[in-house]
ZAMARGU-4260 file (C-alpha; in steps of 0.2 Angstrom, whole numbers, plus 5000, padded with zeros to 4 digits):
<rodrens>
0) 5054/5008/4894 | 5054/5005/4913 | 5038/5000/4920 | 5033/5007/4937 | 5021/4999/4950
5) 5009/5013/4956 | 4996/5014/4970 | 4979/5013/4960 | 4971/5027/4970 | 4985/5039/4963
10) 4978/5035/4946 | 4960/5039/4950 | 4954/5021/4954 | 4941/5023/4968 | 4949/5010/4979
15) 4954/5020/4995 | 4946/5014/5011 | 4933/5028/5010 | 4928/5023/4992 | 4938/5038/4985
20) 4954/5041/4976 | 4968/5054/4977 | 4972/5055/4958 | 4988/5065/4954 | 4991/5073/4937
25) 5007/5079/4929 | 5020/5066/4927 | 5010/5052/4932 | 4996/5056/4919 | 5010/5057/4906
30) 5018/5040/4911 | 5000/5032/4912 | 4997/5038/4894 | 5014/5031/4889 | 5009/5014/4896
35) 5023/5014/4909 | 5012/5012/4925 | 5006/4996/4932 | 4992/5000/4945 | 4988/4990/4960
40) 4978/4992/4976 | 4986/4980/4988 | 4972/4981/5000 | 4959/4976/4987 | 4971/4963/4980
45) 4972/4956/4997 | 4954/4954/4998 | 4947/4969/5007 | 4932/4978/5000 | 4928/4996/4995
50) 4923/5006/5005 | 4931/4998/5021 | 4934/5004/5039 | 4951/5012/5041 | 4965/5002/5047
55) 4982/5005/5056 | 4997/4995/5061 | 4996/4991/5079 | 5010/4985/5091 | 5025/4989/5080
60) 5030/4993/5063 | 5028/4985/5046 | 5044/4975/5049 | 5036/4968/5065 | 5020/4964/5055
65) 5030/4954/5042 | 5039/4945/5056 | 5022/4941/5065 | 5025/4952/5080 | 5012/4966/5076
70) 4995/4967/5068 | 4985/4978/5056 | 4968/4981/5064 | 4953/4991/5058 | 4946/5005/5069
75) 4932/4992/5075 | 4946/4980/5081 | 4945/4967/5067 | 4962/4960/5063 | 4965/4962/5044
80) 4984/4957/5045 | 4981/4942/5033 | 4974/4953/5020 | 4988/4965/5021 | 5001/4951/5019
85) 4991/4944/5004 | 4992/4961/4996 | 5011/4962/5000 | 5013/4945/4992 | 5002/4951/4977
90) 5013/4967/4974 | 5029/4957/4976 | 5023/4944/4963 | 5017/4957/4951 | 5034/4966/4952
95) 5043/4950/4949 | 5032/4945/4934 | 5033/4962/4926 | 5051/4965/4929 | 5046/4981/4939
100) 5060/4989/4950 | 5052/5005/4955 | 5036/5009/4964 | 5026/5025/4968 | 5015/5022/4983
105) 5002/5032/4993 | 5011/5040/5008 | 5003/5037/5025 | 4994/5021/5020 | 4996/5006/5032
110) 5000/4996/5016 | 5009/5009/5005 | 5016/5022/5016 | 5034/5025/5012 | 5041/5037/5025
115) 5026/5038/5037 | 5011/5029/5043 | 4998/5032/5057 | 5003/5026/5074 | 4989/5014/5078
120) 4979/5025/5089 | 4966/5030/5076 | 4969/5048/5082 | 4977/5054/5066 | 4995/5054/5073
125) 5009/5050/5060 | 5025/5041/5064 | 5040/5037/5054 | 5039/5021/5045 | 5033/5011/5030
130) 5017/5002/5027 | 5017/4983/5025 | 5018/4983/5006 | 5031/4996/5005 | 5042/4986/5018
135) 5040/4970/5008 | 5044/4978/4991 | 5060/4987/4999 | 5066/4970/5005 | 5064/4964/4988
140) 5075/4978/4981 | 5060/4988/4974 | 5064/5006/4976
</rodrens>
């Protein structure tokens, strides 16, 4: 049975920045009951607390963050890039250790967004792109 990395908030873990979750039922619930899912909140794994101020990628995209040319900042201006990079490392290490080749991640998150993230203005605008963790996992061949 193939194991799948999944954003912990999608399984009901209260780890979102606002202390909530965004639990999904259906297939995820079935796979969870079958033991297929490996939950992880990379922001928490990177050392951020719950709740925490919202954060967005500033000055580029996730590729630029991984290359050291862009940052992840909280709404109050605090740079949390290092925590996001630690979370990406934790997710990649977990996938290697568990032989995971597939991830289901929370869309829109600066860590886990797969197709879109917020634009860094804290105005709710979304742009095409990945979060830091999603980009790192894609580079490692995790689909």
